[in-house]
All heavy atoms as a GROMACS GRO file, in nm:
protein
  617
    1MET      N    1   3.050  -1.215   0.495
    1MET     CA    2   2.918  -1.268   0.466
    1MET      C    3   2.819  -1.155   0.452
    1MET      O    4   2.735  -1.154   0.370
    1MET     CB    5   2.876  -1.374   0.563
    1MET     CG    6   2.746  -1.434   0.530
    1MET     SD    7   2.700  -1.564   0.649
    1MET     CE    8   2.526  -1.552   0.644
    2ALA      N    9   2.828  -1.064   0.551
    2ALA     CA   10   2.732  -0.950   0.552
    2ALA      C   11   2.741  -0.875   0.421
    2ALA      O   12   2.642  -0.835   0.367
    2ALA     CB   13   2.764  -0.861   0.672
    3ASP      N   14   2.864  -0.853   0.372
    3ASP     CA   15   2.884  -0.781   0.246
    3ASP      C   16   2.817  -0.850   0.129
    3ASP      O   17   2.743  -0.797   0.043
    3ASP     CB   18   3.031  -0.763   0.221
    3ASP     CG   19   3.060  -0.675   0.099
    3ASP    OD1   20   3.008  -0.559   0.094
    3ASP    OD2   21   3.122  -0.725   0.005
    4ALA      N   22   2.826  -0.987   0.124
    4ALA     CA   23   2.762  -1.066   0.020
    4ALA      C   24   2.613  -1.058   0.036
    4ALA      O   25   2.545  -1.046  -0.069
    4ALA     CB   26   2.815  -1.208   0.030
    5CYS      N   27   2.561  -1.063   0.155
    5CYS     CA   28   2.417  -1.053   0.178
    5CYS      C   29   2.362  -0.918   0.127
    5CYS      O   30   2.259  -0.910   0.060
    5CYS     CB   31   2.382  -1.073   0.320
    5CYS     SG   32   2.402  -1.247   0.378
    6VAL      N   33   2.432  -0.814   0.158
    6VAL     CA   34   2.386  -0.676   0.114
    6VAL      C   35   2.391  -0.671  -0.040
    6VAL      O   36   2.301  -0.624  -0.101
    6VAL     CB   37   2.479  -0.565   0.172
    6VAL    CG1   38   2.448  -0.432   0.107
    6VAL    CG2   39   2.446  -0.556   0.323
    7HIS      N   40   2.497  -0.724  -0.099
    7HIS     CA   41   2.511  -0.728  -0.247
    7HIS      C   42   2.392  -0.804  -0.308
    7HIS      O   43   2.328  -0.762  -0.402
    7HIS     CB   44   2.641  -0.789  -0.286
    7HIS     CG   45   2.664  -0.798  -0.438
    7HIS    ND1   46   2.701  -0.689  -0.507
    7HIS    CD2   47   2.640  -0.898  -0.524
    7HIS    CE1   48   2.707  -0.719  -0.635
    7HIS    NE2   49   2.666  -0.849  -0.649
    8LEU      N   50   2.363  -0.918  -0.249
    8LEU     CA   51   2.253  -0.998  -0.301
    8LEU      C   52   2.117  -0.927  -0.284
    8LEU      O   53   2.033  -0.935  -0.372
    8LEU     CB   54   2.249  -1.136  -0.231
    8LEU     CG   55   2.356  -1.233  -0.273
    8LEU    CD1   56   2.360  -1.351  -0.183
    8LEU    CD2   57   2.340  -1.273  -0.420
    9MET      N   58   2.097  -0.858  -0.179
    9MET     CA   59   1.975  -0.784  -0.159
    9MET      C   60   1.952  -0.678  -0.262
    9MET      O   61   1.841  -0.646  -0.304
    9MET     CB   62   1.961  -0.725  -0.014
    9MET     CG   63   1.938  -0.824   0.090
    9MET     SD   64   1.910  -0.758   0.256
    9MET     CE   65   2.075  -0.713   0.303
   10LYS      N   66   2.069  -0.622  -0.310
   10LYS     CA   67   2.062  -0.517  -0.409
   10LYS      C   68   2.057  -0.570  -0.552
   10LYS      O   69   2.005  -0.503  -0.648
   10LYS     CB   70   2.187  -0.429  -0.403
   10LYS     CG   71   2.194  -0.342  -0.273
   10LYS     CD   72   2.323  -0.261  -0.269
   10LYS     CE   73   2.326  -0.182  -0.143
   10LYS     NZ   74   2.450  -0.102  -0.136
   11THR      N   75   2.105  -0.696  -0.579
   11THR     CA   76   2.118  -0.740  -0.713
   11THR      C   77   2.042  -0.868  -0.751
   11THR      O   78   2.042  -0.904  -0.867
   11THR     CB   79   2.268  -0.767  -0.749
   11THR    OG1   80   2.319  -0.872  -0.657
   11THR    CG2   81   2.349  -0.642  -0.729
   12TYR      N   82   1.977  -0.936  -0.655
   12TYR     CA   83   1.922  -1.059  -0.683
   12TYR      C   84   1.780  -1.074  -0.624
   12TYR      O   85   1.758  -1.039  -0.511
   12TYR     CB   86   2.007  -1.173  -0.622
   12TYR     CG   87   1.961  -1.317  -0.653
   12TYR    CD1   88   1.979  -1.364  -0.781
   12TYR    CD2   89   1.907  -1.394  -0.555
   12TYR    CE1   90   1.939  -1.493  -0.811
   12TYR    CE2   91   1.867  -1.522  -0.584
   12TYR     CZ   92   1.876  -1.572  -0.714
   12TYR     OH   93   1.841  -1.701  -0.744
   13SER      N   94   1.688  -1.125  -0.707
   13SER     CA   95   1.552  -1.145  -0.656
   13SER      C   96   1.497  -1.281  -0.702
   13SER      O   97   1.377  -1.301  -0.692
   13SER     CB   98   1.466  -1.033  -0.711
   13SER     OG   99   1.458  -1.036  -0.851
   14GLY      N  100   1.588  -1.368  -0.741
   14GLY     CA  101   1.546  -1.503  -0.785
   14GLY      C  102   1.510  -1.592  -0.667
   14GLY      O  103   1.520  -1.562  -0.547
   15ALA      N  104   1.460  -1.713  -0.705
   15ALA     CA  105   1.417  -1.809  -0.606
   15ALA      C  106   1.524  -1.916  -0.571
   15ALA      O  107   1.513  -1.986  -0.473
   15ALA     CB  108   1.290  -1.882  -0.655
   16GLU      N  109   1.628  -1.926  -0.657
   16GLU     CA  110   1.734  -2.025  -0.636
   16GLU      C  111   1.823  -1.981  -0.523
   16GLU      O  112   1.850  -1.861  -0.505
   16GLU     CB  113   1.813  -2.047  -0.765
   16GLU     CG  114   1.728  -2.117  -0.876
   16GLU     CD  115   1.819  -2.154  -0.987
   16GLU    OE1  116   1.936  -2.201  -0.968
   16GLU    OE2  117   1.772  -2.142  -1.102
   17LEU      N  118   1.875  -2.076  -0.449
   17LEU     CA  119   1.974  -2.050  -0.343
   17LEU      C  120   2.104  -2.005  -0.402
   17LEU      O  121   2.143  -2.049  -0.508
   17LEU     CB  122   1.994  -2.173  -0.259
   17LEU     CG  123   1.874  -2.228  -0.184
   17LEU    CD1  124   1.910  -2.356  -0.108
   17LEU    CD2  125   1.817  -2.123  -0.086
   18ILE      N  126   2.173  -1.919  -0.332
   18ILE     CA  127   2.304  -1.867  -0.368
   18ILE      C  128   2.399  -1.901  -0.255
   18ILE      O  129   2.382  -1.861  -0.142
   18ILE     CB  130   2.300  -1.714  -0.393
   18ILE    CG1  131   2.201  -1.675  -0.494
   18ILE    CG2  132   2.442  -1.665  -0.430
   18ILE    CD1  133   2.229  -1.713  -0.637
   19ASN      N  134   2.508  -1.973  -0.289
   19ASN     CA  135   2.614  -2.004  -0.186
   19ASN      C  136   2.698  -1.883  -0.170
   19ASN      O  137   2.729  -1.813  -0.262
   19ASN     CB  138   2.700  -2.121  -0.240
   19ASN     CG  139   2.631  -2.251  -0.238
   19ASN    OD1  140   2.541  -2.276  -0.158
   19ASN    ND2  141   2.667  -2.333  -0.332
   20ILE      N  142   2.734  -1.859  -0.038
   20ILE     CA  143   2.827  -1.748  -0.010
   20ILE      C  144   2.954  -1.811   0.047
   20ILE      O  145   2.948  -1.895   0.137
   20ILE     CB  146   2.763  -1.656   0.093
   20ILE    CG1  147   2.640  -1.585   0.034
   20ILE    CG2  148   2.874  -1.552   0.139
   20ILE    CD1  149   2.564  -1.495   0.136
   21GLY      N  150   3.068  -1.775  -0.014
   21GLY     CA  151   3.191  -1.828   0.034
   21GLY      C  152   3.309  -1.764  -0.038
   21GLY      O  153   3.287  -1.681  -0.126
   22THR      N  154   3.428  -1.810  -0.004
   22THR     CA  155   3.545  -1.751  -0.072
   22THR      C  156   3.577  -1.818  -0.204
   22THR      O  157   3.655  -1.767  -0.276
   22THR     CB  158   3.668  -1.764   0.022
   22THR    OG1  159   3.692  -1.904   0.046
   22THR    CG2  160   3.649  -1.691   0.154
   23GLY      N  161   3.522  -1.938  -0.223
   23GLY     CA  162   3.556  -2.015  -0.343
   23GLY      C  163   3.688  -2.092  -0.324
   23GLY      O  164   3.743  -2.144  -0.425
   24GLU      N  165   3.739  -2.096  -0.200
   24GLU     CA  166   3.863  -2.170  -0.170
   24GLU      C  167   3.829  -2.275  -0.066
   24GLU      O  168   3.741  -2.258   0.020
   24GLU     CB  169   3.965  -2.074  -0.110
   24GLU     CG  170   4.008  -1.964  -0.202
   24GLU     CD  171   4.102  -1.867  -0.137
   24GLU    OE1  172   4.186  -1.911  -0.056
   24GLU    OE2  173   4.086  -1.743  -0.153
   25ASP      N  174   3.900  -2.388  -0.074
   25ASP     CA  175   3.881  -2.495   0.026
   25ASP      C  176   3.980  -2.475   0.138
   25ASP      O  177   4.087  -2.411   0.123
   25ASP     CB  178   3.904  -2.631  -0.037
   25ASP     CG  179   3.826  -2.744   0.029
   25ASP    OD1  180   3.759  -2.720   0.131
   25ASP    OD2  181   3.843  -2.855  -0.016
   26VAL      N  182   3.946  -2.519   0.255
   26VAL     CA  183   4.034  -2.514   0.370
   26VAL      C  184   4.028  -2.650   0.442
   26VAL      O  185   3.919  -2.702   0.461
   26VAL     CB  186   3.998  -2.395   0.463
   26VAL    CG1  187   3.859  -2.404   0.515
   26VAL    CG2  188   4.097  -2.375   0.578
   27THR      N  189   4.144  -2.702   0.485
   27THR     CA  190   4.143  -2.825   0.552
   27THR      C  191   4.099  -2.806   0.700
   27THR      O  192   4.103  -2.691   0.753
   27THR     CB  193   4.282  -2.893   0.557
   27THR    OG1  194   4.371  -2.808   0.632
   27THR    CG2  195   4.335  -2.909   0.414
   28ILE      N  196   4.066  -2.913   0.768
   28ILE     CA  197   4.031  -2.907   0.911
   28ILE      C  198   4.148  -2.850   0.993
   28ILE      O  199   4.131  -2.768   1.076
   28ILE     CB  200   3.984  -3.043   0.964
   28ILE    CG1  201   3.862  -3.092   0.887
   28ILE    CG2  202   3.962  -3.040   1.114
   28ILE    CD1  203   3.735  -3.026   0.916
   29LEU      N  204   4.269  -2.897   0.960
   29LEU     CA  205   4.388  -2.850   1.034
   29LEU      C  206   4.411  -2.707   1.010
   29LEU      O  207   4.443  -2.629   1.108
   29LEU     CB  208   4.510  -2.932   0.992
   29LEU     CG  209   4.643  -2.892   1.054
   29LEU    CD1  210   4.634  -2.900   1.213
   29LEU    CD2  211   4.755  -2.978   1.011
   30GLU      N  212   4.396  -2.653   0.885
   30GLU     CA  213   4.419  -2.512   0.860
   30GLU      C  214   4.314  -2.430   0.937
   30GLU      O  215   4.347  -2.327   0.992
   30GLU     CB  216   4.405  -2.488   0.712
   30GLU     CG  217   4.525  -2.538   0.628
   30GLU     CD  218   4.495  -2.540   0.478
   30GLU    OE1  219   4.379  -2.557   0.439
   30GLU    OE2  220   4.592  -2.531   0.405
   31PHE      N  221   4.190  -2.478   0.938
   31PHE     CA  222   4.086  -2.404   1.008
   31PHE      C  223   4.115  -2.407   1.161
   31PHE      O  224   4.099  -2.305   1.226
   31PHE     CB  225   3.947  -2.470   0.979
   31PHE     CG  226   3.834  -2.394   1.040
   31PHE    CD1  227   3.799  -2.270   0.998
   31PHE    CD2  228   3.766  -2.453   1.151
   31PHE    CE1  229   3.694  -2.199   1.056
   31PHE    CE2  230   3.663  -2.380   1.212
   31PHE     CZ  231   3.625  -2.254   1.164
   32ALA      N  232   4.155  -2.522   1.213
   32ALA     CA  233   4.188  -2.528   1.358
   32ALA      C  234   4.299  -2.432   1.391
   32ALA      O  235   4.294  -2.361   1.493
   32ALA     CB  236   4.223  -2.674   1.391
   33ARG      N  237   4.400  -2.427   1.307
   33ARG     CA  238   4.515  -2.331   1.332
   33ARG      C  239   4.464  -2.189   1.326
   33ARG      O  240   4.512  -2.103   1.406
   33ARG     CB  241   4.628  -2.358   1.235
   33ARG     CG  242   4.699  -2.485   1.260
   33ARG     CD  243   4.810  -2.512   1.164
   33ARG     NE  244   4.889  -2.627   1.203
   33ARG     CZ  245   4.959  -2.699   1.113
   33ARG    NH1  246   4.969  -2.663   0.988
   33ARG    NH2  247   5.026  -2.806   1.155
   34LEU      N  248   4.381  -2.158   1.234
   34LEU     CA  249   4.322  -2.024   1.219
   34LEU      C  250   4.242  -1.984   1.345
   34LEU      O  251   4.269  -1.873   1.401
   34LEU     CB  252   4.236  -2.014   1.099
   34LEU     CG  253   4.181  -1.877   1.060
   34LEU    CD1  254   4.290  -1.778   1.023
   34LEU    CD2  255   4.082  -1.890   0.945
   35VAL      N  256   4.154  -2.073   1.392
   35VAL     CA  257   4.081  -2.048   1.515
   35VAL      C  258   4.175  -2.029   1.634
   35VAL      O  259   4.158  -1.938   1.712
   35VAL     CB  260   3.974  -2.160   1.539
   35VAL    CG1  261   3.914  -2.144   1.676
   35VAL    CG2  262   3.872  -2.158   1.430
   36ALA      N  263   4.274  -2.119   1.648
   36ALA     CA  264   4.373  -2.110   1.753
   36ALA      C  265   4.441  -1.969   1.751
   36ALA      O  266   4.457  -1.908   1.861
   36ALA     CB  267   4.473  -2.221   1.744
   37GLU      N  268   4.478  -1.924   1.637
   37GLU     CA  269   4.552  -1.796   1.623
   37GLU      C  270   4.452  -1.680   1.669
   37GLU      O  271   4.492  -1.594   1.744
   37GLU     CB  272   4.596  -1.774   1.484
   37GLU     CG  273   4.672  -1.645   1.466
   37GLU     CD  274   4.722  -1.622   1.322
   37GLU    OE1  275   4.720  -1.715   1.240
   37GLU    OE2  276   4.756  -1.507   1.289
   38VAL      N  277   4.333  -1.688   1.625
   38VAL     CA  278   4.234  -1.579   1.661
   38VAL      C  279   4.207  -1.575   1.804
   38VAL      O  280   4.201  -1.466   1.870
   38VAL     CB  281   4.101  -1.602   1.580
   38VAL    CG1  282   3.989  -1.511   1.632
   38VAL    CG2  283   4.120  -1.576   1.431
   39VAL      N  284   4.196  -1.690   1.873
   39VAL     CA  285   4.159  -1.688   2.016
   39VAL      C  286   4.284  -1.688   2.102
   39VAL      O  287   4.272  -1.681   2.227
   39VAL     CB  288   4.066  -1.806   2.052
   39VAL    CG1  289   3.935  -1.798   1.976
   39VAL    CG2  290   4.137  -1.937   2.033
   40GLY      N  291   4.404  -1.692   2.045
   40GLY     CA  292   4.527  -1.688   2.125
   40GLY      C  293   4.567  -1.821   2.185
   40GLY      O  294   4.641  -1.820   2.279
   41TYR      N  295   4.516  -1.932   2.133
   41TYR     CA  296   4.546  -2.063   2.185
   41TYR      C  297   4.687  -2.103   2.146
   41TYR      O  298   4.719  -2.099   2.023
   41TYR     CB  299   4.444  -2.165   2.136
   41TYR     CG  300   4.473  -2.307   2.175
   41TYR    CD1  301   4.449  -2.346   2.311
   41TYR    CD2  302   4.524  -2.403   2.092
   41TYR    CE1  303   4.475  -2.473   2.351
   41TYR    CE2  304   4.553  -2.530   2.133
   41TYR     CZ  305   4.528  -2.564   2.262
   41TYR     OH  306   4.554  -2.696   2.299
   42ARG      N  307   4.768  -2.141   2.241
   42ARG     CA  308   4.911  -2.178   2.207
   42ARG      C  309   4.941  -2.323   2.235
   42ARG      O  310   5.051  -2.366   2.222
   42ARG     CB  311   5.008  -2.088   2.290
   42ARG     CG  312   4.992  -1.941   2.270
   42ARG     CD  313   5.048  -1.899   2.132
   42ARG     NE  314   5.024  -1.758   2.112
   42ARG     CZ  315   4.961  -1.707   2.009
   42ARG    NH1  316   4.910  -1.786   1.919
   42ARG    NH2  317   4.944  -1.578   1.996
   43GLY      N  318   4.838  -2.396   2.264
   43GLY     CA  319   4.861  -2.543   2.300
   43GLY      C  320   4.865  -2.629   2.180
   43GLY      O  321   4.868  -2.581   2.061
   44GLU      N  322   4.870  -2.757   2.198
   44GLU     CA  323   4.881  -2.854   2.091
   44GLU      C  324   4.748  -2.876   2.028
   44GLU      O  325   4.641  -2.873   2.095
   44GLU     CB  326   4.933  -2.982   2.150
   44GLU     CG  327   4.945  -3.093   2.045
   44GLU     CD  328   4.996  -3.228   2.106
   44GLU    OE1  329   5.018  -3.233   2.225
   44GLU    OE2  330   4.991  -3.326   2.034
   45ILE      N  331   4.749  -2.896   1.895
   45ILE     CA  332   4.627  -2.932   1.823
   45ILE      C  333   4.649  -3.079   1.784
   45ILE      O  334   4.744  -3.112   1.708
   45ILE     CB  335   4.604  -2.846   1.699
   45ILE    CG1  336   4.578  -2.700   1.740
   45ILE    CG2  337   4.486  -2.898   1.616
   45ILE    CD1  338   4.568  -2.606   1.624
   46ALA      N  339   4.568  -3.170   1.832
   46ALA     CA  340   4.587  -3.313   1.810
   46ALA      C  341   4.460  -3.372   1.744
   46ALA      O  342   4.352  -3.326   1.768
   46ALA     CB  343   4.614  -3.388   1.937
   47PHE      N  344   4.482  -3.468   1.658
   47PHE     CA  345   4.367  -3.538   1.592
   47PHE      C  346   4.369  -3.689   1.633
   47PHE      O  347   4.480  -3.742   1.644
   47PHE     CB  348   4.382  -3.528   1.440
   47PHE     CG  349   4.357  -3.381   1.389
   47PHE    CD1  350   4.463  -3.301   1.375
   47PHE    CD2  351   4.234  -3.338   1.360
   47PHE    CE1  352   4.443  -3.167   1.327
   47PHE    CE2  353   4.213  -3.211   1.315
   47PHE     CZ  354   4.316  -3.125   1.298
   48ASP      N  355   4.253  -3.744   1.638
   48ASP     CA  356   4.241  -3.882   1.667
   48ASP      C  357   4.231  -3.958   1.534
   48ASP      O  358   4.126  -3.952   1.466
   48ASP     CB  359   4.119  -3.913   1.753
   48ASP     CG  360   4.099  -4.057   1.788
   48ASP    OD1  361   4.174  -4.142   1.733
   48ASP    OD2  362   4.008  -4.087   1.869
   49ALA      N  363   4.344  -4.012   1.490
   49ALA     CA  364   4.355  -4.076   1.357
   49ALA      C  365   4.263  -4.199   1.344
   49ALA      O  366   4.237  -4.249   1.235
   49ALA     CB  367   4.501  -4.118   1.322
   50SER      N  368   4.212  -4.252   1.456
   50SER     CA  369   4.123  -4.370   1.450
   50SER      C  370   3.979  -4.327   1.420
   50SER      O  371   3.893  -4.414   1.393
   50SER     CB  372   4.127  -4.443   1.580
   50SER     OG  373   4.062  -4.370   1.687
   51ARG      N  374   3.952  -4.197   1.418
   51ARG     CA  375   3.815  -4.148   1.390
   51ARG      C  376   3.806  -4.095   1.245
   51ARG      O  377   3.908  -4.057   1.191
   51ARG     CB  378   3.782  -4.037   1.490
   51ARG     CG  379   3.805  -4.068   1.637
   51ARG     CD  380   3.705  -4.163   1.688
   51ARG     NE  381   3.569  -4.105   1.687
   51ARG     CZ  382   3.464  -4.167   1.704
   51ARG    NH1  383   3.461  -4.293   1.736
   51ARG    NH2  384   3.348  -4.107   1.690
   52PRO      N  385   3.688  -4.090   1.192
   52PRO     CA  386   3.669  -4.036   1.058
   52PRO      C  387   3.723  -3.892   1.047
   52PRO      O  388   3.710  -3.819   1.146
   52PRO     CB  389   3.519  -4.044   1.035
   52PRO     CG  390   3.467  -4.143   1.131
   52PRO     CD  391   3.559  -4.137   1.249
   53ASP      N  392   3.775  -3.853   0.936
   53ASP     CA  393   3.833  -3.720   0.923
   53ASP      C  394   3.743  -3.624   0.851
   53ASP      O  395   3.787  -3.517   0.804
   53ASP     CB  396   3.970  -3.729   0.862
   53ASP     CG  397   3.965  -3.786   0.718
   53ASP    OD1  398   3.859  -3.821   0.670
   53ASP    OD2  399   4.070  -3.791   0.659
   54GLY      N  400   3.618  -3.658   0.834
   54GLY     CA  401   3.522  -3.566   0.770
   54GLY      C  402   3.527  -3.573   0.618
   54GLY      O  403   3.592  -3.662   0.560
   55THR      N  404   3.452  -3.487   0.554
   55THR     CA  405   3.446  -3.492   0.410
   55THR      C  406   3.576  -3.445   0.345
   55THR      O  407   3.640  -3.352   0.400
   55THR     CB  408   3.332  -3.398   0.358
   55THR    OG1  409   3.357  -3.268   0.402
   55THR    CG2  410   3.198  -3.444   0.405
   56PRO      N  411   3.619  -3.505   0.237
   56PRO     CA  412   3.744  -3.471   0.178
   56PRO      C  413   3.744  -3.324   0.125
   56PRO      O  414   3.844  -3.253   0.126
   56PRO     CB  415   3.758  -3.560   0.057
   56PRO     CG  416   3.662  -3.677   0.084
   56PRO     CD  417   3.557  -3.620   0.171
   57ARG      N  418   3.628  -3.277   0.074
   57ARG     CA  419   3.615  -3.142   0.029
   57ARG      C  420   3.491  -3.077   0.087
   57ARG      O  421   3.386  -3.139   0.090
   57ARG     CB  422   3.614  -3.135  -0.128
   57ARG     CG  423   3.743  -3.185  -0.181
   57ARG     CD  424   3.759  -3.155  -0.329
   57ARG     NE  425   3.720  -3.019  -0.368
   57ARG     CZ  426   3.804  -2.923  -0.398
   57ARG    NH1  427   3.936  -2.941  -0.385
   57ARG    NH2  428   3.759  -2.805  -0.439
   58LYS      N  429   3.503  -2.945   0.117
   58LYS     CA  430   3.390  -2.875   0.172
   58LYS      C  431   3.369  -2.745   0.094
   58LYS      O  432   3.306  -2.653   0.136
   58LYS     CB  433   3.422  -2.832   0.318
   58LYS     CG  434   3.443  -2.957   0.408
   58LYS     CD  435   3.528  -2.929   0.527
   58LYS     CE  436   3.671  -2.896   0.495
   58LYS     NZ  437   3.756  -2.983   0.423
   59LEU      N  438   3.422  -2.741  -0.025
   59LEU     CA  439   3.419  -2.626  -0.117
   59LEU      C  440   3.282  -2.601  -0.176
   59LEU      O  441   3.222  -2.689  -0.230
   59LEU     CB  442   3.520  -2.640  -0.225
   59LEU     CG  443   3.538  -2.521  -0.319
   59LEU    CD1  444   3.589  -2.401  -0.246
   59LEU    CD2  445   3.634  -2.559  -0.430
   60LEU      N  446   3.228  -2.477  -0.153
   60LEU     CA  447   3.101  -2.441  -0.207
   60LEU      C  448   3.122  -2.391  -0.351
   60LEU      O  449   3.220  -2.326  -0.383
   60LEU     CB  450   3.040  -2.329  -0.128
   60LEU     CG  451   2.991  -2.357   0.011
   60LEU    CD1  452   2.946  -2.228   0.081
   60LEU    CD2  453   2.877  -2.457   0.009
   61ASP      N  454   3.024  -2.417  -0.440
   61ASP     CA  455   3.029  -2.356  -0.572
   61ASP      C  456   2.966  -2.218  -0.563
   61ASP      O  457   2.852  -2.195  -0.539
   61ASP     CB  458   2.940  -2.444  -0.664
   61ASP     CG  459   2.930  -2.388  -0.802
   61ASP    OD1  460   2.992  -2.279  -0.834
   61ASP    OD2  461   2.861  -2.451  -0.890
   62VAL      N  462   3.053  -2.116  -0.578
   62VAL     CA  463   3.014  -1.977  -0.564
   62VAL      C  464   3.000  -1.911  -0.703
   62VAL      O  465   3.000  -1.786  -0.710
   62VAL     CB  466   3.111  -1.900  -0.468
   62VAL    CG1  467   3.100  -1.956  -0.331
   62VAL    CG2  468   3.251  -1.901  -0.522
   63SER      N  469   2.988  -1.990  -0.812
   63SER     CA  470   2.985  -1.930  -0.939
   63SER      C  471   2.860  -1.837  -0.964
   63SER      O  472   2.873  -1.732  -1.030
   63SER     CB  473   2.984  -2.042  -1.049
   63SER     OG  474   2.875  -2.126  -1.033
   64ARG      N  475   2.746  -1.873  -0.912
   64ARG     CA  476   2.630  -1.782  -0.924
   64ARG      C  477   2.661  -1.647  -0.860
   64ARG      O  478   2.625  -1.540  -0.916
   64ARG     CB  479   2.504  -1.844  -0.862
   64ARG     CG  480   2.447  -1.956  -0.937
   64ARG     CD  481   2.315  -1.997  -0.875
   64ARG     NE  482   2.272  -2.119  -0.928
   64ARG     CZ  483   2.195  -2.212  -0.865
   64ARG    NH1  484   2.163  -2.185  -0.739
   64ARG    NH2  485   2.161  -2.323  -0.917
   65LEU      N  486   2.715  -1.648  -0.746
   65LEU     CA  487   2.750  -1.526  -0.674
   65LEU      C  488   2.853  -1.442  -0.758
   65LEU      O  489   2.836  -1.323  -0.768
   65LEU     CB  490   2.804  -1.559  -0.532
   65LEU     CG  491   2.829  -1.442  -0.438
   65LEU    CD1  492   2.705  -1.362  -0.415
   65LEU    CD2  493   2.880  -1.494  -0.309
   66ALA      N  494   2.947  -1.512  -0.811
   66ALA     CA  495   3.048  -1.443  -0.896
   66ALA      C  496   2.980  -1.382  -1.018
   66ALA      O  497   3.015  -1.272  -1.062
   66ALA     CB  498   3.159  -1.539  -0.932
   67GLU      N  499   2.891  -1.453  -1.077
   67GLU     CA  500   2.817  -1.403  -1.198
   67GLU      C  501   2.732  -1.279  -1.164
   67GLU      O  502   2.715  -1.192  -1.248
   67GLU     CB  503   2.723  -1.505  -1.251
   67GLU     CG  504   2.794  -1.622  -1.321
   67GLU     CD  505   2.703  -1.742  -1.352
   67GLU    OE1  506   2.583  -1.732  -1.327
   67GLU    OE2  507   2.753  -1.843  -1.403
   68LEU      N  508   2.698  -1.259  -1.036
   68LEU     CA  509   2.624  -1.145  -0.989
   68LEU      C  510   2.716  -1.030  -0.952
   68LEU      O  511   2.675  -0.930  -0.907
   68LEU     CB  512   2.536  -1.182  -0.873
   68LEU     CG  513   2.415  -1.274  -0.909
   68LEU    CD1  514   2.351  -1.330  -0.781
   68LEU    CD2  515   2.313  -1.204  -0.994
   69GLY      N  516   2.851  -1.054  -0.968
   69GLY     CA  517   2.945  -0.948  -0.948
   69GLY      C  518   3.014  -0.937  -0.807
   69GLY      O  519   3.077  -0.836  -0.775
   70TRP      N  520   2.994  -1.039  -0.725
   70TRP     CA  521   3.050  -1.035  -0.588
   70TRP      C  522   3.162  -1.137  -0.579
   70TRP      O  523   3.146  -1.249  -0.622
   70TRP     CB  524   2.950  -1.061  -0.479
   70TRP     CG  525   2.998  -1.034  -0.342
   70TRP    CD1  526   3.000  -0.912  -0.282
   70TRP    CD2  527   3.062  -1.128  -0.257
   70TRP    NE1  528   3.055  -0.929  -0.155
   70TRP    CE2  529   3.096  -1.057  -0.135
   70TRP    CE3  530   3.095  -1.261  -0.264
   70TRP    CZ2  531   3.161  -1.116  -0.030
   70TRP    CZ3  532   3.156  -1.320  -0.157
   70TRP    CH2  533   3.185  -1.252  -0.041
   71HIS      N  534   3.274  -1.095  -0.520
   71HIS     CA  535   3.383  -1.185  -0.483
   71HIS      C  536   3.431  -1.151  -0.344
   71HIS      O  537   3.429  -1.034  -0.303
   71HIS     CB  538   3.502  -1.164  -0.584
   71HIS     CG  539   3.467  -1.192  -0.724
   71HIS    ND1  540   3.467  -1.319  -0.778
   71HIS    CD2  541   3.424  -1.110  -0.824
   71HIS    CE1  542   3.427  -1.314  -0.902
   71HIS    NE2  543   3.401  -1.187  -0.933
   72ALA      N  544   3.475  -1.254  -0.270
   72ALA     CA  545   3.524  -1.230  -0.135
   72ALA      C  546   3.642  -1.143  -0.134
   72ALA      O  547   3.731  -1.145  -0.224
   72ALA     CB  548   3.564  -1.367  -0.075
   73LYS      N  549   3.647  -1.052  -0.038
   73LYS     CA  550   3.761  -0.954  -0.028
   73LYS      C  551   3.876  -1.010   0.051
   73LYS      O  552   3.984  -0.954   0.053
   73LYS     CB  553   3.706  -0.824   0.032
   73LYS     CG  554   3.610  -0.749  -0.053
   73LYS     CD  555   3.563  -0.622   0.011
   73LYS     CE  556   3.473  -0.541  -0.077
   73LYS     NZ  557   3.338  -0.581  -0.074
   74THR      N  558   3.848  -1.121   0.120
   74THR     CA  559   3.957  -1.188   0.197
   74THR      C  560   3.967  -1.332   0.156
   74THR      O  561   3.871  -1.389   0.103
   74THR     CB  562   3.927  -1.183   0.350
   74THR    OG1  563   3.803  -1.245   0.373
   74THR    CG2  564   3.926  -1.039   0.404
   75SER      N  565   4.084  -1.387   0.176
   75SER     CA  566   4.107  -1.528   0.143
   75SER      C  567   4.062  -1.616   0.258
   75SER      O  568   4.062  -1.571   0.372
   75SER     CB  569   4.251  -1.548   0.115
   75SER     OG  570   4.286  -1.685   0.111
   76ALA      N  571   4.027  -1.738   0.230
   76ALA     CA  572   3.997  -1.837   0.336
   76ALA      C  573   4.121  -1.863   0.417
   76ALA      O  574   4.114  -1.904   0.532
   76ALA     CB  575   3.950  -1.969   0.274
   77PHE      N  576   4.240  -1.833   0.359
   77PHE     CA  577   4.364  -1.858   0.426
   77PHE      C  578   4.429  -1.730   0.481
   77PHE      O  579   4.548  -1.732   0.518
   77PHE     CB  580   4.460  -1.931   0.331
   77PHE     CG  581   4.403  -2.055   0.271
   77PHE    CD1  582   4.347  -2.058   0.147
   77PHE    CD2  583   4.390  -2.167   0.350
   77PHE    CE1  584   4.293  -2.170   0.096
   77PHE    CE2  585   4.338  -2.285   0.296
   77PHE     CZ  586   4.287  -2.288   0.172
   78ALA      N  587   4.358  -1.621   0.486
   78ALA     CA  588   4.413  -1.493   0.526
   78ALA      C  589   4.455  -1.502   0.673
   78ALA      O  590   4.401  -1.574   0.751
   78ALA     CB  591   4.307  -1.381   0.512
   79SER      N  592   4.560  -1.433   0.709
   79SER     CA  593   4.612  -1.430   0.841
   79SER      C  594   4.501  -1.375   0.932
   79SER      O  595   4.431  -1.284   0.903
   79SER     CB  596   4.733  -1.338   0.850
   79SER     OG  597   4.776  -1.331   0.988
   80ALA      N  598   4.491  -1.439   1.049
   80ALA     CA  599   4.384  -1.401   1.143
   80ALA      C  600   4.442  -1.312   1.253
   80ALA      O  601   4.371  -1.278   1.351
   80ALA     CB  602   4.329  -1.521   1.206
   81THR      N  603   4.565  -1.264   1.242
   81THR     CA  604   4.618  -1.182   1.343
   81THR      C  605   4.544  -1.052   1.359
   81THR      O  606   4.518  -0.978   1.258
   81THR     CB  607   4.768  -1.150   1.312
   81THR    OG1  608   4.840  -1.269   1.294
   81THR    CG2  609   4.832  -1.066   1.422
   82LEU      N  610   4.492  -1.024   1.477
   82LEU     CA  611   4.411  -0.907   1.502
   82LEU      C  612   4.493  -0.793   1.553
   82LEU      O  613   4.584  -0.801   1.623
   82LEU     CB  614   4.298  -0.938   1.598
   82LEU     CG  615   4.207  -1.050   1.550
   82LEU    CD1  616   4.103  -1.079   1.657
   82LEU    CD2  617   4.140  -1.014   1.421
   0.00000   0.00000   0.00000
């Protein structure tokens, strides 16, 4: 995100908002597994199927950012092993 912000400070002076993201969607389960890996959590990840599961898609439109020449250097699904 910091890299995108620096790029925008150098290349953009408009008034419209610019989304920053990888341009890839990630499920809640994939995100939970990624966080678990980063923090070293080895326990079970369980979901309550009786509760709402959130929005089906959380993908940001990053086309304006791409038009300005910036693309994420890592994937939303990149391994989190440190």
